[in-house]
C-alpha positions as CSV (number, residue, x, y, z in Angstrom):
1,X,153.7,-12.5,155.4
2,X,155.8,-10.3,155.3
3,X,155.1,-7.8,158.0
4,X,157.6,-6.7,161.1
5,X,158.4,-9.8,163.4
6,X,157.4,-9.2,166.9
7,X,157.1,-11.4,170.1
8,X,155.5,-10.5,173.6
9,X,156.8,-11.1,177.1
10,X,157.1,-9.7,180.9
11,X,158.5,-9.8,183.6
12,X,156.6,-10.0,186.9
13,X,153.7,-8.9,184.4
14,X,156.0,-5.7,183.6
15,X,154.9,-6.3,179.8
16,X,156.9,-5.5,176.6
17,X,157.3,-5.4,172.8
18,X,160.3,-7.4,171.5
19,X,161.2,-5.9,168.2
20,X,164.0,-8.0,166.7
21,X,165.8,-6.1,164.4
22,X,169.6,-6.8,164.2
23,X,170.8,-4.6,161.7
24,X,168.7,-1.5,163.4
25,X,166.6,-1.0,159.9
26,X,162.8,-0.3,161.2
27,X,162.5,3.4,162.2
28,X,161.0,3.1,165.5
29,X,159.1,6.1,165.7
30,X,157.6,7.2,168.8
31,X,154.3,7.3,167.3
32,X,154.5,3.9,166.4
33,X,155.8,3.2,169.9
34,X,152.9,4.5,171.3
35,X,150.4,2.4,169.1
36,X,152.4,-0.7,169.7
37,X,151.8,-0.1,173.7
38,X,148.0,0.9,173.4
39,X,146.2,-1.7,174.8
40,X,143.2,-1.0,172.2
41,X,144.4,0.3,169.2
42,X,147.8,-2.3,169.5
43,X,149.5,-5.0,171.1
44,X,149.7,-3.6,174.7
45,X,152.8,-3.1,176.7
46,X,154.6,-1.4,179.2
47,X,157.3,-0.3,176.6
48,X,159.6,-1.4,173.6
49,X,162.6,-3.5,173.7
50,X,164.4,-3.4,170.1
51,X,167.0,-6.0,169.9
52,X,169.9,-4.8,167.8
53,X,173.7,-5.5,167.8
54,X,175.6,-2.5,169.5
55,X,177.1,-1.3,165.8
56,X,173.4,-0.7,164.5
57,X,172.6,1.3,167.6
58,X,173.2,4.7,169.1
59,X,175.0,3.5,171.8
60,X,178.0,1.1,170.9
61,X,179.2,-1.2,173.2
62,X,182.9,-3.6,173.2
63,X,181.1,-6.1,175.6
64,X,177.9,-7.2,174.7
65,X,176.7,-8.8,171.4
66,X,173.3,-7.2,171.5
67,X,171.6,-4.0,172.6
68,X,168.8,-3.4,174.3
69,X,167.1,0.2,172.8
70,X,164.0,0.5,175.0
71,X,161.5,2.8,174.8
72,X,158.9,3.8,177.3
73,X,155.4,3.5,176.4
74,X,155.2,7.0,175.5
75,X,157.8,6.7,173.3
76,X,160.5,8.5,175.0
77,X,163.8,6.5,175.2
78,X,164.5,5.5,178.9
79,X,168.3,4.2,180.4
80,X,167.7,1.3,181.6
81,X,164.6,-1.3,182.5
82,X,165.6,-4.1,185.0
83,X,162.1,-6.5,184.0
84,X,163.0,-5.5,180.4
85,X,166.8,-6.5,180.5
86,X,165.4,-10.2,181.9
87,X,163.2,-10.6,178.8
88,X,165.8,-9.4,176.3
89,X,168.0,-11.8,178.0
90,X,166.0,-14.9,178.0
91,X,164.7,-13.9,174.2
92,X,168.6,-14.2,173.1
93,X,169.0,-17.5,174.6
94,X,165.6,-18.9,173.3
95,X,166.0,-17.7,169.8
96,X,169.7,-19.1,169.8
97,X,171.5,-16.0,169.7
98,X,173.8,-16.5,172.5
99,X,173.8,-19.8,174.8
100,X,172.8,-20.1,178.2
101,X,174.3,-19.2,180.9
102,X,176.6,-15.9,181.7
103,X,176.8,-13.0,179.3
104,X,176.3,-9.1,178.2
105,X,173.7,-7.1,177.5
106,X,174.5,-3.6,176.4
107,X,171.7,-0.8,177.7
108,X,172.0,3.3,177.7
109,X,172.5,2.5,181.2
110,X,175.8,0.4,180.6
111,X,176.8,-3.1,180.1
112,X,174.8,-5.2,182.0
113,X,176.1,-8.7,183.1
114,X,173.4,-11.3,183.0
115,X,172.8,-15.1,183.6
116,X,169.9,-16.8,182.5
117,X,169.4,-20.0,184.7
118,X,168.0,-23.5,183.7
119,X,164.4,-22.9,185.0
120,X,163.5,-19.5,183.3
121,X,165.0,-17.2,185.7
122,X,167.2,-14.5,184.8
123,X,169.8,-12.6,187.5
124,X,171.1,-9.4,186.0
125,X,174.0,-7.3,187.4
126,X,172.2,-3.8,187.6
127,X,175.8,-2.2,188.4
128,X,175.5,0.5,191.7
129,X,172.4,1.9,193.1
130,X,174.0,5.6,194.2
131,X,172.2,7.3,196.8
132,X,171.6,10.4,195.6
133,X,169.8,12.4,198.5
134,X,166.2,12.7,199.7
135,X,163.1,14.8,198.0
136,X,159.3,14.4,198.5
137,X,156.5,13.3,196.4
138,X,152.8,14.0,197.0
139,X,150.1,11.7,195.9
140,X,146.4,11.1,197.5
141,X,147.0,14.7,199.3
142,X,149.5,13.2,201.2
143,X,152.9,13.4,200.9
144,X,156.2,10.9,201.1
145,X,159.9,11.6,201.8
146,X,161.9,9.3,199.9
147,X,165.6,8.1,199.3
148,X,166.8,9.2,195.8
149,X,168.3,6.3,194.0
150,X,170.5,6.1,190.9
151,X,169.9,2.7,189.0
152,X,171.5,3.8,185.9
153,X,167.8,6.0,185.9
154,X,166.7,8.1,188.2
155,X,164.3,6.8,191.3
156,X,162.2,8.3,194.2
157,X,161.9,5.4,196.7
158,X,159.6,6.3,200.0
159,X,159.5,3.5,202.5
160,X,155.8,4.3,204.5
161,X,153.8,3.1,206.8
162,X,150.9,3.7,204.4
163,X,149.5,0.7,203.4
164,X,150.4,0.9,199.3
165,X,147.6,-1.1,198.3
166,X,145.4,1.6,199.2
167,X,147.1,4.2,197.4
168,X,145.3,5.5,194.2
169,X,148.3,6.2,191.2
170,X,145.6,6.7,188.3
171,X,147.6,10.3,188.0
172,X,151.0,11.0,187.8
173,X,152.4,12.1,191.5
174,X,153.7,15.6,192.2
175,X,157.6,15.6,192.5
176,X,160.5,18.2,192.4
177,X,161.4,18.9,188.6
178,X,164.0,20.8,190.0
179,X,165.7,18.1,191.8
180,X,164.5,15.3,188.8
181,X,164.8,17.6,185.6
182,X,164.4,14.4,183.2
183,X,161.1,12.8,185.5
184,X,161.7,10.4,187.9
185,X,160.4,6.7,188.6
186,X,158.5,6.6,191.8
187,X,158.3,4.0,194.4
188,X,156.1,3.2,197.5
189,X,157.1,0.5,199.7
190,X,156.3,-1.3,203.0
191,X,158.4,-3.5,205.1
192,X,157.0,-6.8,205.6
193,X,159.5,-7.5,207.9
194,X,163.7,-7.6,207.5
195,X,164.1,-8.5,204.2
196,X,161.0,-8.9,203.0
197,X,159.2,-5.6,201.2
198,X,155.9,-4.5,198.9
199,X,155.8,-2.4,196.6
200,X,153.9,-0.2,194.0
201,X,155.6,2.6,191.5
202,X,154.4,4.8,189.3
203,X,156.9,4.9,186.2
204,X,158.0,7.6,183.8
205,X,156.6,7.8,181.0
206,X,154.7,5.0,181.4
207,X,152.3,5.3,184.3
208,X,151.8,2.5,187.5
209,X,153.2,-0.6,186.4
210,X,152.7,-4.3,187.8
211,X,156.8,-4.1,188.5
212,X,159.4,-2.4,187.9
213,X,162.8,-4.0,187.7
214,X,165.6,-0.9,188.5
215,X,162.5,0.2,191.2
216,X,162.7,-2.6,193.2
217,X,166.3,-2.4,193.3
218,X,165.6,1.4,194.2
219,X,163.5,0.3,196.7
220,X,165.8,-2.4,198.6
221,X,168.4,0.8,198.5
222,X,166.7,3.0,200.1
223,X,165.4,0.5,203.1
224,X,168.7,-0.3,203.8
225,X,170.3,3.3,203.8
226,X,167.1,3.9,206.2
227,X,168.5,1.4,208.6
228,X,171.9,2.7,208.6
229,X,173.0,-0.2,205.8
230,X,174.6,0.6,202.4
231,X,174.9,-3.6,202.0
232,X,171.7,-6.0,202.0
233,X,169.8,-8.7,200.4
234,X,165.5,-8.5,200.6
235,X,162.7,-10.1,198.1
236,X,160.3,-7.5,197.2
237,X,156.5,-8.0,196.2
238,X,155.0,-6.6,193.4
239,X,151.6,-6.6,191.8
240,X,152.8,-8.9,189.1
241,X,155.0,-11.5,191.2
242,X,158.3,-11.0,193.7
243,X,162.2,-10.8,192.9
244,X,165.1,-10.9,194.7
245,X,167.3,-7.8,195.2
246,X,171.0,-7.9,196.6
247,X,172.5,-5.1,197.2
248,X,176.6,-5.0,197.4
249,X,179.2,-2.5,198.0
250,X,179.8,-2.0,194.6
251,X,176.8,-3.1,192.6
252,X,173.1,-4.8,192.9
253,X,171.3,-7.8,191.6
254,X,168.2,-8.3,190.7
255,X,166.7,-12.1,190.3
256,X,163.2,-12.6,188.9
257,X,161.5,-14.6,186.4
258,X,161.5,-13.5,182.4
259,X,158.0,-14.9,180.4
260,X,158.1,-14.6,176.6
261,X,153.9,-15.3,175.4
262,X,153.5,-14.6,172.0
263,X,154.9,-14.4,168.7
264,X,153.9,-13.2,165.1
265,X,153.8,-10.2,162.8
266,X,152.5,-6.6,162.7
267,X,150.5,-6.4,159.6
268,X,152.9,-4.0,157.2
269,X,150.4,-1.6,156.2
270,X,149.2,-0.6,159.6
271,X,153.4,-0.3,160.1
272,X,153.5,1.7,157.3
273,X,150.6,3.9,158.2
274,X,151.9,5.1,162.0
């Protein structure tokens, strides 16, 4: 067929289009990303993961043989995506590009060690979850106080007694641009019991998604901070499933499923027209 190769995958229903492009030859413009992610005129996804060698990317990595060039659904470039890394790592193993087990994936948020497990689950070393202070957000006419958490990208995680299932996250909730000049991912979190959380998220550059990997880490870090702890473990229920987060003194890990659901070729004329 001669078109542009693609795969479709998801991590707890946070879905992505993967574009294998080892030599970095694809001109991945904002218009093409937006079209790919559009659920009516494209394949539909929360973001695009380009599979490229570090030497052919805009971020060099000596530790990783592969770089995850991640783009949000609106075409903007993002630093990191926890669910995306799991899907990316699963693809690398499935395609025979790396052996199963432990290896490193390069991202704009730094090199991320991963472990691809025999059951298809993936654990990602997300790096430190750094508390950056407090701020507020407002949605549904209600103001929420949250904890800022840097997980390689910015988050404001709000632990609340308001049932998160009742929130309308159709529109971008208000946040303080002086605190988050580059935008922010907003998490709304209920504590189900000690070590078990429920979360919904409005992602920067995307909107509400079924899951956000870095957001689940931020949610657990925020919950722990509110209880006076800096380390701990929790499961996080999101609309797309469940993940497990462990926050340590120096790093945090995220474990959850990764699924590839389709593969094919984009029509070359459609791609060129964009």
